[in-house]
VEXNU-987467 format. One record per residue: x, y, z of N, C-alpha, C in turn. Coordinates in steps of 0.2 Angstrom, whole numbers, padded with zeros to 4 digits, always signed. Last residue first. Layout:
<rs>
XYZXYZXYZ;...
</rs>
This chain:
<rs>
+0067-0132-0076+0072-0138-0074+0067-0144-0072;+0058-0122-0077+0059-0126-0083+0064-0132-0081;+0057-0115-0065+0052-0121-0066+0053-0124-0073;+0068-0107-0065+0069-0113-0060+0062-0118-0062;+0065-0098-0074+0071-0102-0076+0070-0109-0071;+0054-0092-0067+0053-0095-0072+0059-0099-0075;+0063-0088-0056+0057-0091-0054+0056-0096-0060;+0072-0078-0062+0074-0084-0059+0068-0089-0058;+0061-0069-0067+0066-0072-0072+0068-0079-0068;+0056-0065-0054+0052-0068-0058+0057-0071-0065;+0068-0059-0049+0065-0064-0045+0060-0068-0051;+0071-0048-0057+0076-0053-0057+0073-0059-0055;+0058-0039-0055+0060-0043-0061+0064-0048-0061;+0061-0038-0041+0054-0041-0044+0056-0044-0050;+0072-0029-0042+0072-0035-0038+0068-0041-0040;+0066-0018-0048+0072-0021-0051+0072-0028-0047;+0056-0014-0038+0054-0017-0045+0060-0020-0049;+0064-0013-0027+0060-0017-0027+0058-0020-0033;+0071+0000-0034+0075-0006-0031+0071-0013-0031;+0061+0009-0034+0064+0006-0041+0069+0000-0039;+0056+0010-0022+0052+0007-0026+0056+0005-0032;+0070+0007-0009+0067+0011-0014+0061+0008-0019;+0066+0000+0007+0069+0000+0000+0066+0004-0005;+0059-0002+0018+0062+0006+0016+0065+0004+0010;+0056-0015+0019+0050-0010+0019+0054-0002+0016;+0069-0020+0025+0067-0021+0018+0061-0017+0015;+0078-0008+0035+0072-0013+0035+0071-0014+0028;+0096-0007+0029+0089-0005+0032+0084-0010+0032;+0108-0011+0025+0107-0011+0032+0101-0006+0034;+0110-0016+0013+0109-0010+0013+0109-0007+0021;+0108-0030+0016+0115-0027+0013+0115-0020+0013;+0095-0030+0020+0101-0033+0027+0108-0029+0023;+0089-0028+0009+0089-0022+0015+0094-0024+0020;+0092-0040+0002+0095-0033+0000+0095-0027+0005;+0085-0049+0011+0092-0050+0009+0095-0043+0007;+0071-0045+0009+0075-0044+0016+0083-0044+0015;+0070-0047-0005+0070-0040-0001+0073-0039+0005;+0070-0061-0004+0074-0056-0008+0075-0049-0006;+0059-0065+0004+0067-0065+0007+0071-0062+0003;+0049-0060-0004+0051-0054+0002+0056-0056+0006;+0048-0069-0013+0050-0062-0016+0053-0059-0009;+0053-0085-0007+0049-0079-0008+0053-0072-0011;+0062-0099-0015+0062-0094-0009+0058-0088-0012;+0058-0116-0018+0057-0108-0020+0057-0103-0015;+0068-0127-0012+0061-0124-0011+0062-0117-0014;+0082-0131-0011+0076-0134-0017+0069-0132-0017;+0092-0128-0004+0086-0128+0000+0081-0133-0006;+0103-0124-0013+0103-0128-0008+0098-0130-0005;+0097-0115-0023+0102-0122-0025+0102-0126-0019;+0091-0105-0015+0086-0110-0018+0091-0116-0021;+0103-0100-0008+0098-0103-0006+0094-0108-0009;+0110-0096-0021+0113-0101-0017+0107-0104-0013;+0100-0086-0025+0101-0092-0030+0105-0097-0026;+0101-0077-0015+0094-0080-0016+0095-0087-0021;+0114-0073-0017+0112-0076-0011+0105-0080-0012;+0113-0066-0029+0117-0073-0030+0115-0076-0022;+0105-0055-0025+0103-0060-0031+0107-0066-0030;+0113-0048-0014+0105-0052-0013+0103-0057-0018;+0129-0052-0011+0124-0048-0014+0118-0052-0014;+0143-0056-0008+0139-0061-0012+0132-0058-0016;+0147-0046+0001+0151-0048-0003+0147-0052-0010;+0136-0046+0011+0137-0040+0008+0141-0041+0001;+0138-0059+0016+0132-0059+0013+0133-0051+0008;+0150-0058+0021+0150-0063+0016+0143-0062+0012;+0149-0049+0032+0152-0047+0026+0152-0052+0021;+0141-0056+0040+0137-0052+0037+0141-0049+0030;+0144-0074+0037+0145-0068+0041+0141-0063+0036;+0141-0086+0030+0141-0087+0036+0142-0080+0041;+0135-0094+0016+0135-0088+0019+0135-0087+0026;+0129-0108+0013+0137-0106+0013+0138-0099+0014;+0117-0111+0015+0119-0110+0008+0127-0109+0008;+0119-0113+0031+0117-0119+0026+0120-0117+0019;+0117-0098+0032+0123-0102+0034+0124-0109+0030;+0104-0096+0027+0110-0092+0025+0117-0097+0025;+0098-0102+0036+0096-0104+0031+0102-0102+0025;+0099-0095+0047+0101-0102+0048+0101-0104+0041;+0095-0083+0044+0101-0084+0046+0104-0091+0045;+0082-0086+0044+0084-0084+0038+0092-0085+0039;+0080-0089+0058+0077-0093+0052+0082-0092+0047;+0083-0078+0065+0086-0084+0066+0085-0089+0060;+0083-0064+0054+0081-0068+0060+0085-0074+0061;+0086-0050+0047+0089-0056+0046+0088-0060+0054;+0083-0037+0046+0078-0041+0043+0081-0050+0043;+0098-0030+0049+0090-0030+0049+0089-0035+0045;+0112-0038+0057+0108-0036+0052+0101-0036+0051;+0115-0049+0065+0116-0042+0068+0112-0037+0063;+0113-0062+0060+0108-0059+0064+0109-0052+0067;+0127-0064+0055+0121-0063+0050+0115-0059+0054;+0141-0055+0064+0135-0060+0063+0129-0058+0058;+0154-0049+0059+0149-0047+0061+0144-0052+0059;+0171-0052+0064+0166-0053+0059+0159-0052+0063;+0183-0041+0071+0177-0046+0071+0173-0046+0067;+0200-0039+0065+0193-0037+0065+0188-0042+0066;
</rs>
């Protein structure tokens, strides 16, 4: 079975694809297995810059195979809560 490239997913352009690869996530399958929350943490750990909330939405949308704008309101709220906690934790370091 051929592995699907990251850029074949919705929301994943060349820059985000490159960022994911640098963080150790090289295929669409790996992203789906990793999940959006862990992926954003890996990106942050590797890049050392605070990733934005929209990047987290983009990753979740890619995993669900939809544009991030189409994420449910509940999913966006859930991700936003996670993001705020992650951001607070990272500012303590």
